[in-house]
C-alpha positions as a Markdown table, in Angstrom:
| # | Residue | x | y | z |
|---|---|---|---|---|
| 1 | Met | 140.9 | 98.7 | 64.8 |
| 2 | Ala | 138.3 | 96.1 | 64.0 |
| 3 | Asp | 134.7 | 96.1 | 65.1 |
| 4 | Ile | 133.3 | 93.1 | 66.9 |
| 5 | Ala | 129.8 | 94.3 | 67.3 |
| 6 | Pro | 127.9 | 97.4 | 66.5 |
| 7 | Asp | 129.5 | 100.4 | 68.3 |
| 8 | Trp | 132.2 | 98.3 | 69.9 |
| 9 | Glu | 135.8 | 98.3 | 68.5 |
| 10 | Ile | 138.7 | 96.0 | 69.5 |
| 11 | Ile | 141.6 | 98.1 | 71.0 |
| 12 | Ala | 143.7 | 95.2 | 72.4 |
| 13 | Arg | 143.8 | 91.4 | 72.0 |
| 14 | Lys | 145.6 | 89.0 | 74.4 |
| 15 | Thr | 145.9 | 85.2 | 73.8 |
| 16 | Asn | 145.7 | 83.4 | 77.1 |
| 17 | Arg | 148.1 | 80.5 | 77.6 |
| 18 | Ala | 149.9 | 81.2 | 74.3 |
| 19 | Trp | 152.8 | 78.8 | 74.9 |
| 20 | Leu | 150.4 | 75.9 | 75.7 |
| 21 | Asn | 148.5 | 76.7 | 72.6 |
| 22 | Leu | 151.7 | 76.7 | 70.5 |
| 23 | Phe | 152.7 | 73.4 | 72.0 |
| 24 | Phe | 149.4 | 71.7 | 71.1 |
| 25 | Ile | 149.5 | 73.2 | 67.5 |
| 26 | Val | 153.0 | 71.7 | 67.0 |
| 27 | Leu | 152.0 | 68.4 | 68.5 |
| 28 | Gln | 148.9 | 68.2 | 66.4 |
| 29 | Thr | 150.8 | 69.1 | 63.3 |
| 30 | Leu | 153.3 | 66.3 | 64.0 |
| 31 | Leu | 150.5 | 63.8 | 64.5 |
| 32 | Val | 148.8 | 65.0 | 61.2 |
| 33 | Tyr | 145.7 | 66.3 | 63.0 |
| 34 | Pro | 144.3 | 69.7 | 61.9 |
| 35 | Pro | 145.4 | 72.3 | 64.5 |
| 36 | Asp | 142.8 | 73.2 | 67.1 |
| 37 | Asn | 142.8 | 76.4 | 69.1 |
| 38 | Arg | 143.1 | 75.5 | 72.8 |
| 39 | Ser | 143.5 | 79.0 | 74.2 |
| 40 | Ser | 141.0 | 81.6 | 75.1 |
| 41 | Val | 141.4 | 85.2 | 74.0 |
| 42 | Thr | 140.8 | 88.4 | 76.1 |
| 43 | Leu | 139.6 | 91.4 | 74.1 |
| 44 | Thr | 139.7 | 94.9 | 75.3 |
| 45 | Leu | 136.8 | 96.8 | 73.7 |
| 46 | Arg | 135.8 | 100.5 | 73.5 |
| 47 | Asn | 132.3 | 101.7 | 72.9 |
| 48 | Arg | 132.5 | 104.3 | 70.1 |
| 49 | Ala | 129.6 | 106.3 | 71.4 |
| 50 | Ser | 130.4 | 106.5 | 75.1 |
| 51 | Gly | 134.1 | 105.8 | 75.2 |
| 52 | Glu | 133.5 | 103.0 | 77.8 |
| 53 | Val | 136.2 | 100.4 | 77.9 |
| 54 | Arg | 135.4 | 96.8 | 78.8 |
| 55 | Lys | 137.0 | 93.3 | 78.5 |
| 56 | Val | 135.5 | 90.1 | 77.3 |
| 57 | Thr | 137.1 | 86.6 | 77.4 |
| 58 | Ala | 136.0 | 83.9 | 75.0 |
| 59 | Asp | 137.2 | 80.8 | 73.2 |
| 60 | Ser | 136.6 | 82.3 | 69.7 |
| 61 | Met | 135.9 | 85.6 | 68.0 |
| 62 | Glu | 132.4 | 84.3 | 67.3 |
| 63 | Glu | 131.7 | 83.6 | 70.9 |
| 64 | Ala | 133.2 | 87.0 | 71.9 |
| 65 | Ala | 130.8 | 88.7 | 69.4 |
| 66 | Ile | 127.8 | 86.8 | 71.0 |
| 67 | Leu | 128.9 | 87.8 | 74.5 |
| 68 | Val | 129.3 | 91.5 | 73.6 |
| 69 | Ala | 125.9 | 91.5 | 71.9 |
| 70 | Gln | 124.4 | 90.0 | 75.1 |
| 71 | Gly | 126.3 | 92.5 | 77.3 |
| 72 | Glu | 128.2 | 89.7 | 79.1 |
| 73 | Phe | 131.5 | 91.4 | 79.8 |
| 74 | Asp | 134.2 | 90.2 | 82.2 |
| 75 | Ser | 133.5 | 91.3 | 85.8 |
| 76 | Glu | 136.8 | 93.1 | 86.3 |
| 77 | Ser | 136.8 | 96.8 | 85.4 |
| 78 | Val | 139.3 | 98.3 | 83.0 |
């Protein structure tokens, strides 16, 4: 799978509120606005060195990479 930060690989990706996001994309397309992502994404990550599995939720992949680099994972354990 893809790496998001050094030593962390993405093992699962889940779009939150996918139907709502699809609705807004279709609506924006009909109104000739560029589509904008309105859903957050929850990534399940595995540390290559320790095998630790953690989750992080963010509005974009860039934000998720920043959160992982800062060690700010979701509070729920996997």
